[in-house]
Every structure is written in structure tokens, then in C-alpha cells.
C-alpha positions in Angstrom: 8.5 -22.5 -88.0 5.0 -23.2 -89.6 6.6 -23.1 -93.1 8.8 -26.0 -92.2 5.8 -28.2 -91.5 4.8 -28.1 -95.2 8.3 -28.8 -96.6 9.5 -31.8 -94.5 8.4 -35.4 -94.4 10.9 -36.6 -91.8 8.8 -37.7 -88.8 11.5 -37.0 -86.3 11.9 -33.5 -87.6 8.1 -33.0 -87.7 7.9 -34.1 -84.1 10.4 -31.4 -83.0 8.7 -28.7 -85.1 5.3 -29.4 -83.5 6.7 -29.5 -79.9 8.5 -26.2 -80.6 5.3 -24.7 -82.0 3.3 -25.8 -78.9 6.0 -24.1 -76.8 5.8 -20.9 -78.9 2.0 -20.7 -78.7 1.7 -21.4 -75.0 1.7 -17.6 -74.3 -0.4 -16.7 -77.3 -3.2 -19.2 -77.5 -3.6 -22.3 -75.3 -5.9 -24.1 -77.7 -3.4 -23.8 -80.6 -0.6 -24.9 -78.2 -2.5 -28.0 -77.3 -3.3 -28.7 -81.0 0.4 -28.7 -81.9 1.2 -30.9 -78.8 -1.5 -33.4 -79.9 0.1 -33.6 -83.4 3.5 -34.2 -81.8 2.1 -37.0 -79.7 0.5 -38.6 -82.8 3.8 -38.4 -84.7 5.7 -39.8 -81.7 3.7 -43.1 -82.1 5.4 -43.7 -85.4 8.9 -43.2 -83.9 10.9 -45.7 -81.9 10.0 -45.3 -78.2 12.7 -43.6 -76.2 13.3 -41.8 -72.9 14.2 -38.6 -74.8 10.9 -38.4 -76.7 8.8 -39.2 -73.6 10.8 -36.6 -71.6 10.3 -34.0 -74.3 6.5 -34.6 -74.4 6.4 -34.3 -70.6 8.4 -31.0 -70.8 6.3 -29.3 -73.4 3.0 -30.4 -71.9 4.3 -29.3 -68.4 5.0 -25.8 -69.9 1.5 -25.4 -71.2 0.0 -26.5 -67.9 2.3 -24.0 -66.1 0.9 -21.1 -68.3 -2.6 -22.5 -67.7 -2.1 -22.3 -63.9 -2.3 -26.0 -63.3 0.8 -26.0 -61.2 0.5 -29.5 -59.5 0.0 -31.2 -62.8 2.9 -29.2 -64.4 5.2 -30.1 -61.5 4.5 -33.9 -61.9 5.2 -33.8 -65.6 8.3 -31.7 -65.3 9.7 -33.9 -62.5 9.3 -36.9 -64.7 10.9 -35.0 -67.6 14.0 -34.0 -65.5 14.5 -37.6 -64.3 14.6 -38.6 -68.0 17.1 -35.9 -68.9 19.2 -36.9 -65.9 19.3 -40.6 -67.0 20.3 -39.5 -70.5 23.0 -37.2 -69.0 21.7 -34.4 -71.3 23.0 -31.3 -69.5 21.4 -28.6 -71.6 17.9 -30.3 -71.6 18.2 -30.9 -67.8 18.9 -27.1 -67.3 16.0 -26.1 -69.5 13.6 -28.3 -67.4 15.1 -27.2 -64.1 14.4 -23.6 -65.0 10.8 -24.3 -65.7 10.5 -26.4 -62.5 11.8 -23.4 -60.6 8.9 -21.3 -62.2 6.4 -23.9 -61.0 7.7 -23.9 -57.4 7.7 -20.1 -57.4 4.1 -20.1 -58.3 3.4 -22.6 -55.5 5.2 -20.3 -53.1 8.0 -22.8 -52.4 10.9 -20.3 -52.8 13.6 -22.6 -51.5 12.8 -25.3 -54.0 12.5 -22.7 -56.8 16.0 -21.3 -56.0 17.4 -24.9 -55.9 16.2 -25.6 -59.5 17.2 -22.2 -60.8 20.7 -22.9 -59.4 20.7 -26.2 -61.1 19.7 -24.5 -64.4 22.5 -21.9 -64.0 25.2 -24.7 -64.1 24.3 -25.7 -67.7 23.6 -22.2 -69.1 26.1 -20.8 -71.5 27.6 -17.3 -71.0 25.6 -14.6 -72.8 22.8 -17.1 -73.8 19.1 -16.6 -73.8 18.8 -19.5 -71.3 21.1 -17.6 -68.8 19.1 -14.4 -69.1 15.9 -16.2 -68.6 17.2 -17.9 -65.4 18.4 -14.5 -64.1 14.9 -13.1 -64.7 13.2 -16.0 -62.9 15.6 -15.8 -60.0 14.9 -12.1 -59.6 11.2 -12.9 -59.0 12.1 -15.1 -56.0 14.5 -12.6 -54.6 11.9 -9.9 -55.0 9.3 -11.9 -53.1 11.8 -12.5 -50.3 12.5 -8.8 -49.9 16.1 -9.1 -51.4 15.5 -6.2 -53.8 19.2 -5.3 -54.4 20.0 -8.9 -55.5 16.8 -9.0 -57.6 17.7 -5.8 -59.4 21.2 -7.1 -60.1 19.8 -10.2 -61.7 17.4 -8.2 -63.9 20.2 -5.8 -65.1 22.3 -8.8 -66.0 19.3 -10.3 -67.9 18.6 -7.0 -69.7 22.3 -6.7 -70.8 22.1 -10.2 -72.4 18.7 -9.7 -74.0 19.8 -6.5 -75.5 22.9 -8.2 -76.9 20.9 -10.9 -78.6 18.1 -8.6 -79.5 15.4 -10.7 -77.7 12.4 -8.4 -77.3 10.2 -10.9 -75.4 13.0 -11.3 -72.8 13.3 -7.6 -72.5 9.6 -7.3 -72.0 9.7 -9.7 -69.0 12.8 -8.2 -67.5 11.6 -4.6 -67.7 8.3 -5.7 -66.3 9.9 -7.2 -63.2 12.3 -4.2 -62.8 9.2 -2.0 -62.8 7.7 -4.2 -60.0 10.8 -3.5 -57.9 10.5 0.2 -58.3 6.8 0.0 -57.6 7.5 -1.8 -54.4 10.0 1.0 -53.5 7.2 3.5 -54.2 9.3 5.1 -57.0 6.4 5.6 -59.5 8.3 7.5 -62.1 11.0 4.7 -62.6 8.3 2.0 -62.3 6.3 3.6 -65.0 9.4 4.0 -67.2 10.2 0.3 -67.0 6.5 -0.8 -67.5 6.4 1.3 -70.7 9.6 -0.2 -71.9 8.2 -3.6 -71.2 4.9 -2.8 -73.0 6.7 -1.5 -76.1 8.7 -4.8 -76.4 5.7 -7.0 -75.6 3.5 -5.3 -78.2 6.2 -5.5 -80.8 6.2 -9.3 -80.4 2.4 -9.7 -79.7 3.4 -11.1 -76.2 -0.2 -10.8 -74.8 0.3 -12.0 -71.2 3.0 -9.4 -70.7 1.0 -6.7 -72.5 -1.9 -7.3 -70.1 0.4 -7.3 -67.0 1.8 -4.0 -68.0 -1.7 -2.4 -68.5 -2.5 -3.9 -65.1 0.6 -2.4 -63.4 0.3 1.0 -65.1 -3.3 1.1 -64.0 -2.2 0.5 -60.4 0.1 3.5 -60.6 -2.7 5.7 -62.0 -4.9 4.4 -59.1 -2.3 5.5 -56.5 -2.2 8.9 -58.3 -6.0 9.2 -58.1 -6.2 9.1 -61.9 -9.4 7.0 -61.7 -10.4 7.2 -65.3 -7.0 6.2 -66.7 -6.7 3.4 -64.1 -10.1 1.9 -65.0 -9.3 2.0 -68.7 -6.0 0.2 -68.1 -7.5 -2.4 -65.9 -10.3 -3.3 -68.3 -7.9 -3.4 -71.2 -5.8 -5.9 -69.3 -8.8 -8.0 -68.3 -10.0 -8.1 -72.0 -6.7 -9.5 -73.1 -6.5 -12.0 -70.2 -10.0 -13.3 -70.9 -9.1 -13.7 -74.6 -5.9 -15.7 -73.8 -7.5 -17.6 -70.9 -4.9 -16.2 -68.6 -6.5 -17.2 -65.2 -3.7 -15.9 -63.1 -3.9 -12.5 -64.9 -7.7 -12.4 -64.5 -7.2 -13.0 -60.8 -4.7 -10.1 -60.6 -7.1 -7.9 -62.6 -10.0 -8.6 -60.2 -7.8 -7.7 -57.3 -6.8 -4.4 -59.0 -10.4 -3.6 -59.8 -11.1 -4.1 -56.2 -8.4 -1.6 -55.3 -10.0 0.9 -57.7 -13.4 0.6 -56.2 -11.8 0.7 -52.7 -10.4 4.1 -53.6 -13.8 5.2 -54.8 -15.3 4.0 -51.5 -17.6 1.6 -53.3 -16.9 -1.2 -50.8 -19.5 -3.7 -52.0 -18.0 -3.8 -55.5 -14.4 -3.8 -54.0 -15.3 -6.8 -51.8 -16.9 -8.6 -54.7 -13.7 -8.3 -56.9 -11.4 -9.2 -54.0 -13.4 -12.4 -53.3 -13.4 -13.3 -57.0 -9.6 -12.7 -57.1 -9.1 -14.9 -53.9 -11.3 -17.7 -55.4 -9.2 -17.8 -58.6 -5.8 -17.6 -56.8 -6.9 -20.4 -54.5 -7.9 -22.6 -57.5 -4.4 -21.8 -59.0 -2.6 -22.4 -55.8 -0.9 -19.0 -56.2 0.3 -18.2 -52.7 1.4 -14.6 -53.2 -2.0 -13.8 -54.9 -3.9 -15.5 -52.0 -1.9 -13.4 -49.4 -2.7 -10.1 -51.2 -6.3 -10.8 -51.9 -6.9 -12.0 -48.2 -5.2 -8.8 -46.9 -7.4 -6.6 -49.1 -10.5 -8.5 -47.9 -9.4 -7.9 -44.3 -9.0 -4.2 -45.0 -12.5 -4.0 -46.4 -14.0 -5.9 -43.5 -12.2 -3.5 -41.1 -13.9 -0.5 -42.8 -17.2 -2.3 -42.7 -16.7 -2.6 -38.9 -16.4 -6.4 -38.9 -13.0 -6.7 -37.1 -13.5 -10.4 -36.1 -14.1 -11.4 -39.8 -11.2 -9.2 -40.8 -8.8 -10.8 -38.4 -9.8 -14.3 -39.7 -8.8 -13.3 -43.3 -5.7 -11.5 -42.1 -4.4 -14.3 -39.9 -4.8 -16.6 -42.9 -2.7 -14.2 -45.0 -0.2 -13.8 -42.2 0.3 -17.5 -41.8 0.9 -18.0 -45.5 3.3 -15.1 -45.7 5.3 -16.4 -42.8 5.4 -20.0 -44.1 6.5 -18.9 -47.5 9.0 -16.2 -46.4 7.1 -13.4 -48.1 8.6 -10.7 -45.8 7.2 -7.6 -47.5 3.8 -9.1 -47.8 3.8 -10.2 -44.2 4.7 -6.6 -43.1 1.7 -5.2 -45.0 -0.6 -7.8 -43.4 0.8 -7.1 -39.9 0.1 -3.3 -40.3 -3.6 -4.0 -40.9 -3.8 -6.9 -38.3 -2.5 -4.6 -35.6 -5.3 -2.1 -36.2 -7.8 -5.0 -36.0 -6.6 -6.2 -32.6 -6.5 -2.6 -31.3 -10.1 -2.1 -32.5 -11.1 -5.2 -30.5 -9.1 -3.9 -27.5 -7.0 -7.1 -27.6 -3.9 -5.4 -26.5 -1.8 -8.5 -26.0 -2.3 -9.7 -29.6 -1.7 -6.1 -30.8 1.6 -6.0 -28.9 2.7 -9.3 -30.3 1.9 -8.3 -33.9 3.7 -5.0 -33.4 6.7 -6.8 -32.0 6.8 -9.1 -35.0 6.5 -6.1 -37.3 9.4 -4.4 -35.6 11.5 -7.6 -35.8 10.9 -7.9 -39.6 11.8 -4.3 -40.2 14.9 -4.9 -38.2 15.7 -8.1 -40.1 15.6 -6.3 -43.4 18.0 -3.7 -42.0 20.3 -6.4 -40.6 20.3 -8.3 -43.9 21.8 -5.2 -45.5 24.3 -4.9 -42.7 25.2 -8.6 -43.1 25.9 -8.1 -46.8 28.3 -5.2 -45.9 30.0 -7.4 -43.2 30.3 -10.3 -45.7 32.0 -7.9 -48.1 34.4 -6.7 -45.5 35.1 -10.3 -44.5 36.0 -11.2 -48.1 38.3 -8.2 -48.2 40.0 -9.3 -45.0 40.5 -12.8 -46.2 42.0 -11.5 -49.4 44.4 -9.3 -47.5 45.3 -12.2 -45.2 46.1 -14.5 -48.2 48.2 -11.7 -49.7 50.1 -11.4 -46.4 50.7 -15.2 -46.3 52.0 -15.1 -49.9 54.3 -12.2 -48.9 55.6 -14.2 -45.9 56.4 -17.2 -48.2 58.2 -14.9 -50.6 60.3 -13.5 -47.7 61.2 -17.0 -46.5 62.3 -17.9 -50.0 64.6 -14.8 -50.0 66.2 -15.8 -46.8 66.9 -19.3 -48.1 68.5 -17.7 -51.2 70.8 -15.8 -48.9 72.2 -19.0 -47.4 72.8 -20.6 -50.8 74.3 -17.5 -52.5 76.6 -15.9 -49.9 78.5 -14.0 -52.6 75.4 -11.8 -53.1 74.9 -11.0 -49.5 75.5 -7.3 -49.8 73.1 -7.0 -52.7 70.4 -9.0 -51.0 70.8 -7.4 -47.6 70.5 -4.0 -49.3 67.4 -5.2 -51.1 65.9 -6.6 -47.9 66.7 -3.3 -46.1 64.8 -1.3 -48.8 62.0 -3.9 -48.6 61.8 -3.5 -44.9 61.5 0.2 -45.2 58.8 -0.2 -47.7 57.0 -2.8 -45.6 57.4 -0.6 -42.5 55.9 2.3 -44.3 53.1 0.2 -45.6 52.3 -1.2 -42.2 52.4 2.3 -40.7 50.0 3.4 -43.5 47.6 0.5 -42.8 47.7 1.1 -39.1 47.1 4.8 -39.5 44.2 4.1 -41.9 42.8 1.4 -39.6 42.9 3.9 -36.6 41.1 6.5 -38.7 38.5 4.0 -39.8 38.0 2.8 -36.2 37.6 6.4 -35.1 35.1 7.0 -37.9 33.2 3.9 -37.0 33.1 4.8 -33.3 31.8 8.3 -34.2 29.1 6.7 -36.4 28.1 4.4 -33.5 27.9 7.2 -31.0 26.0 9.2 -33.6 23.5 6.3 -34.0 23.1 5.9 -30.3 22.5 9.6 -29.9 19.6 9.4 -32.4 18.2 6.3 -30.6 18.1 8.4 -27.4 16.8 6.0 -24.6 14.8 8.9 -23.0 13.0 9.5 -26.3 12.3 5.7 -26.7 11.1 5.5 -23.1 8.9 8.6 -23.6 7.5 7.1 -26.8 6.6 3.8 -25.1 5.0 5.8 -22.3 2.9 7.7 -24.8 1.7 4.5 -26.5 0.8 3.1 -23.1 -1.1 6.3 -22.3 -3.1 6.0 -25.5 -4.0 2.4 -24.8 -5.0 3.2 -21.2 -7.2 6.0 -22.3 -9.0 3.7 -24.7 -7.7 5.4 -27.8 -6.5 2.4 -29.9 -6.5 4.5 -33.1 -4.1 7.0 -31.5 -1.9 4.2 -30.2 -1.8 2.6 -33.7 -1.0 5.9 -35.4 1.8 6.5 -32.8 3.2 3.0 -33.2 3.2 3.3 -36.9 5.0 6.7 -36.9 7.5 5.4 -34.2 8.4 2.2 -36.2 8.8 4.2 -39.4 11.1 6.7 -37.7 13.2 3.9 -36.1 13.6 2.3 -39.5 14.6 5.6 -41.1 17.1 6.3 -38.4 18.8 2.9 -38.7 18.9 3.1 -42.5 19.9 6.7 -42.9 22.6 6.8 -40.1 24.8 4.6 -42.3 24.6 6.9 -45.3 27.0 9.8 -45.8 24.3 11.7 -47.8 20.6 11.2 -48.2 18.2 13.2 -50.3 16.6 16.3 -48.9 13.2 14.7 -49.4 14.3 11.7 -47.1 15.6 14.1 -44.5 12.4 16.1 -44.4 10.3 12.9 -44.2 12.3 11.8 -41.2 11.9 15.2 -39.5 8.2 15.2 -40.2 7.8 11.8 -38.5 9.9 12.9 -35.5 8.0 16.2 -35.1 4.6 14.6 -35.4 5.5 12.1 -32.7 6.7 14.9 -30.4 3.4 16.8 -31.1 1.4 13.8 -30.1 3.5 13.3 -27.0 3.3 17.0 -25.9 -0.4 17.2 -26.7 -0.2 19.6 -29.6 1.5 22.3 -27.4 3.7 23.4 -30.3 3.5 24.0 -34.0 6.2 23.4 -36.5 6.9 24.4 -40.1 9.6 23.2 -42.6 10.5 25.5 -45.5 12.7 24.5 -48.4 14.5 26.9 -50.7 13.0 26.8 -54.3 16.5 26.5 -55.6 17.0 23.1 -53.8 15.7 20.0 -55.6 14.4 17.7 -52.8 15.0 14.5 -54.8 18.5 15.2 -56.0 20.1 17.6 -53.4 21.9 15.3 -50.9 22.6 16.4 -47.3 24.3 14.6 -44.3 21.4 13.0 -42.3 19.9 13.9 -39.0 21.7 17.2 -38.1 18.5 19.0 -37.0 17.0 16.3 -34.6 19.4 16.8 -31.6 18.7 20.6 -31.6 14.9 20.1 -31.8 15.2 17.6 -28.9 17.1 20.1 -26.8 14.5 22.8 -27.6 11.6 20.6 -26.6 13.3 19.2 -23.5 15.0 22.4 -22.2 13.9 25.7 -23.6 10.8 25.8 -25.8 7.8 25.9 -23.4 7.4 29.3 -21.8 4.1 29.3 -20.1 0.6 27.9 -20.4 -1.6 29.4 -23.0 1.2 30.5 -25.3 1.5 28.6 -28.6 5.1 27.5 -29.0 6.7 27.2 -32.4 9.7 25.5 -34.2 10.7 26.7 -37.6 13.1 24.8 -39.8 14.6 26.2 -43.0 16.8 24.7 -45.7 18.5 27.3 -47.9 20.9 27.0 -50.8 24.2 28.9 -50.0 26.1 27.8 -53.1 26.6 24.7 -55.2 28.5 23.0 -52.4 26.8 24.2 -49.2 23.3 24.1 -47.8 22.1 26.2 -44.8 20.0 24.5 -42.1 18.3 27.0 -39.8 16.4 25.9 -36.7 14.5 28.5 -34.7 12.3 28.1 -31.7 10.1 30.5 -29.7 11.6 29.4 -26.3 13.5 31.0 -23.5 16.9 31.2 -25.4 20.3 30.8 -23.8 21.0 33.6 -21.3 24.5 32.7 -20.1 27.3 30.3 -20.9 26.7 28.2 -17.8 23.1 27.5 -18.8 24.3 26.6 -22.3 26.9 24.2 -21.0 24.4 22.6 -18.7 22.1 21.8 -21.5 24.7 20.8 -24.0 23.8 17.2 -24.6 25.9 14.3 -25.8 24.1 14.6 -29.2 25.3 18.3 -29.5 28.9 17.2 -28.8 28.7 14.5 -31.4 27.2 17.1 -33.9 30.4 19.2 -33.4 32.5 16.1 -34.0 30.6 15.3 -37.2 31.0 18.9 -38.4 34.7 18.8 -37.7 35.0 15.6 -39.7 33.0 17.1 -42.6 35.1 20.2 -42.5 38.2 18.2 -42.9 37.1 15.9 -45.8 34.4 18.0 -47.5 34.4 21.8 -47.2 36.3 24.3 -45.1 33.2 26.5 -44.6 31.2 23.7 -42.9 30.2 24.9 -39.4 27.7 26.1 -36.9 26.8 29.2 -35.0 23.9 30.1 -32.7 22.2 33.2 -31.2 19.3 34.3 -29.1 16.4 35.9 -31.0 15.5 39.3 -29.5 12.4 41.5 -29.8 12.4 45.4 -30.1 12.8 45.7 -26.4 15.9 43.4 -26.3 14.0 40.6 -24.6 14.8 37.0 -25.6 12.0 35.5 -27.7 13.7 32.4 -28.9 16.8 30.7 -30.1 18.4 30.1 -33.5 20.9 27.5 -34.7 22.6 28.0 -38.1 24.3 25.1 -39.7 26.4 25.1 -42.9 26.4 21.6 -44.4 28.0 20.1 -47.5 25.7 19.1 -50.3 26.2 16.9 -53.4 24.1 15.6 -56.2 22.7 12.1 -55.5 20.8 9.7 -57.7 17.4 8.3 -56.8 
């Protein structure tokens, strides 16, 4: 591009070369970008004034202001540019400006406006083009901030496919960076690190310094969570050096926040607070809403540790209001978790309850959004089948009319209709049979879900929380509420999955058993052992088979007498490549006679048998369950053992 400057004397061409160079350098060196823009403005004075030239100057200057973090000024110029493009009916230029306006509104935290302009840009983007991939990448950031991670991931994979096809390394750098951010939010450090390194490789190959610095920043954050302090600090300072060199104020603000996180882990709270405040100052100057929320939450956490709950709540309420206003669901959840602790510390139980209620509602809304997507998918399928049926009916009417016109073919048509009726009858029978099976499966799933959400367990949990509050133990209440809300979310999410990873199953059991330990005042111990031949991350098991039996043990048979430490042992063992053994033992009174066993056989146990029968039919004939009393040398009952044989399959994470 630079070479063309020296070989052309056409002012119109020189104007376009300088504007393109200003656009190219906006991510590399702002001073150089402004220099080329100034040259373009000077050349434009020798050209005939036009809306197109004025709009282009506004567009390119708006882009530089966007990178510089001057979002309000960028918005004004880009709005003026898009009006010009609209008056010229220049579709591709309009789409280009709309995409950049979406970026400005995203930085201002106005996600609805951002999505509107991204949608406008999509209309003019060509299939498989750089512009389309860039729009997908930008839309993914909005969807990520709103907690719609599946949709965000879809957009990024579409973008990566296009960027790989056109061999655009800068685009790949940005797309992999954002995909890494999704996996980081999902706490999947290995996949996050993989995409950050892919992004870093592409960014370094093109000297894309802003993205190089963001990758060092994010890689440092992962090292920090892994307690690799030395590596984290090196990554953070490398990022900061690049950002200061390129005058990337937004990046500097993010680096300050991450340095605060580093010193927070080191328990150097003064330094942590300094960097958090510097980060907040810069984000406020830039008007970066997401940055303000995160920095304010971090300041609130520090103030809580410094025993300044009133100051902490002021910072956290500010963050909460911004997150709520700008639909930053995941950020709001993080703020609410800290805010609840603050109100409990001040013994403001009403506010703590309201915050907890909002936290539960948000977790539930995330779950319901996933359910809504599934329902929409089923509705689309239903509408399609309905249309097909209407078309079939029209065809049948046409056949009847044909009978009246062509009587000489009656026998042939009647025979054809008879065969069609048999076929349709068989099809309707098949559909009805399938629908009944699906209905039965859905009913079983709902009863299974209700059995996990046992009203007695929920009531006992609420009573336990109330007990902690009444005995002036807000820390205990907060811990219990945290475990309880996590468990409820896990139950709601996992009950809809046919298989979950063994790691997820164990995590859910740990939360359930810890809640029960707190409720029963540490009257029992538990231990969970996993066969070394089972890979926790990849071995899939049907969810929540152990919980009903643990509940029965706790409610009906575990506790023998005071002064005796009671025990629950859970073992996962590999039987073969298709079966996993789940063994649950307790040290309780056992089952002495059939009548007692029948009396204590809960609804959940009945549903467990139904689930096993269903799995035995569709998965593996050896799926099943047996149970026995555990006897000592004298033949006395010293506990009870349940053995489950469950199907397993490899799952992806």
C-alpha cells in the first residue's frame, strides 16, 4: 500500500490510499494512523466536495477514535457517515459502517443497539467474505456478554471457517481470542489456553499488537488461577508494555485489573486495591461498562476483606446496577455472590435474602433460556410436520378429483388409494406409538426431576439456612446458600442430559453431601473413590443415581446411636468398556426384613428402578441393581450396600 503512494499522482487514488493506510495503522500506531488521515484530509480539499468523501473521512476517523477509546466521539462521526452512505444508497459501505457502529455501542454497553447495527451489517455482507466473518466475530462478543455462550460459540466457529478459507490471520487471531474467552468463562482452562495460543500465533505473525497483548493478559489470568505466580506476572507485564507502547488505554485498564488480581492472590491487598482503582479510573474515562463492572466488583471484594462492608456494598451496588441495566447476566451473578456476603456481614438479612432471590432467578433464567431454545426447536419441527400434513391433504383431494374425471381408471386408483391408506395407517400408528413412548419418557424424566427436587430436602435446607441466620452465623448461612444454589442449578441442568461426565457427577454428589453434613452437624463422614481406570473427564455416566439412596440412608437407616461416627462410602468402578459399577455403602442399621424395606422404599427408589429398566432396554442388558446387608464376624448387621451397574460411554468436554 505504501509503495502505491510513490507511483501515483491521481489525487482521488491518493486520497483512498491514505484513508486505507490510516485504517491499517489504527491497531499498530495511532500517531501514524492520524498522520495518514491528515494527509487524506489535505488531499480531499483538492477534490470536488461530495457526500461520499465526507462520509469516508468520518468513517476512518471514527475507526481511529474507536481504537483510542473515545467512544462518544466515534459514535457521532460514524452516525454521520452512515447517514451519508444511506443517502447514497451505497449498500456495502453502509454495512461496513454499521459493523463499526455495533462495535462502538458494544463498548458503551448498549447491547441492543450493537446487535441492531450488526444485523444491519449482515444484510450487505457477501457469503464467505471477510466482512461476514468480522460481523460474526463482533456479534459473538455481544452474545457472550449476555450469557448466550452457545450462540456466541456458533458465530465464532462460522468466522473461523471463513477466515481459514481466505487465509486471514488477523481475523483468526481475534476469533480464537474470543473463543478462548468463552472457554475461560466456562472454567475450561485447557481449551481456553489452546485458543489463546492459536490467537497469539496468528497475531504475532501479523504484528497485531493489541491482540498479542490481550493474549498475554488472558494467558496470565489462567496462570494466576493455577497459582503460577511467576508466569502470570511475566505475562501481565509483557502485555502492559505492549499496551503502553501502542497507547491502548482499554488494554492498559484490563492489565491493571489483572495485576490487581495477581496481588490479591498474593494477599498484598494495598497493591491490589491500587491497581483495581487505576483500572476503574481508566474504564470510567473510556465509558467501558463491562470493565467498570469488573473493576468495581474487585474493589468490593478487597473492601470486604479489609472489613469495610459499607464501602464494599457501595462499590458492589454500583456494579450491580450497571450489570442489570446493560444485561450483563454473568457479571451480575458474580457481583451478587459478593454482595450477599456483604449484607450478611452487616446482618442485613432482608437485603441478603433479596440478593439471594435475584441470584437464584438469574441462574434459573439461564436454565430456562436453554429450555426455551429446545422448545423453539421442537415447535419448528412441529410446524414443519404440520405443513407436510397439509400438503399431503391437498394431494389427497387432488387424487379424489381425478377419480371423478377419469372413471375408467377407477379400479387402478382405488387400488392405489387402498395401498396408500394402508401406508398412511401404518405411518400414523408408528407416529402414535412413538409419541406415546416419547410422552412416557418425558413423564419419567419429569418424575425423576421432581424426585431430585425433593420438597422435604428443600424445606430442610431452608430451615438450616434460617438456623444459621438465627444463631448469628452469616458466614455459615452464606456458605450453605452458595452450596444449595449450585446444587439446584446442577440438578436442573444435569437431569436433562442422558450422560454427564464422571467429574460432573462427583461434583454434584460432593455438594449434596456437604449440604447434608452441615444440616446434620457433621454427624457423618463420607468418602468418594474412583477407579484409576476411569477417566473422570471423558467417562460418561447417567446422572444422579446415587442421591436417592444416600437420602434414604440419611433419613431412615444411617444413624445408630450418639457417639458413633457414621459413614457413607461411594465407589465408582470400571466393570468393562460399556459398564460402570456404582457402589454405595453406609454404616447404618441395614434392612432386616422385607416389610421394613417396603416401608422405606421411596418414590425416588421406584423411579430409579424405572430408569434402570429403560436403560436396560435401550443400552445394555446387564444394567441393573442389587442390595445386601453388611455383616460383621458375629453375623450382626453393620450397614447396607447398594450395587448399581450403569452404562457408560465416551463423552466430549
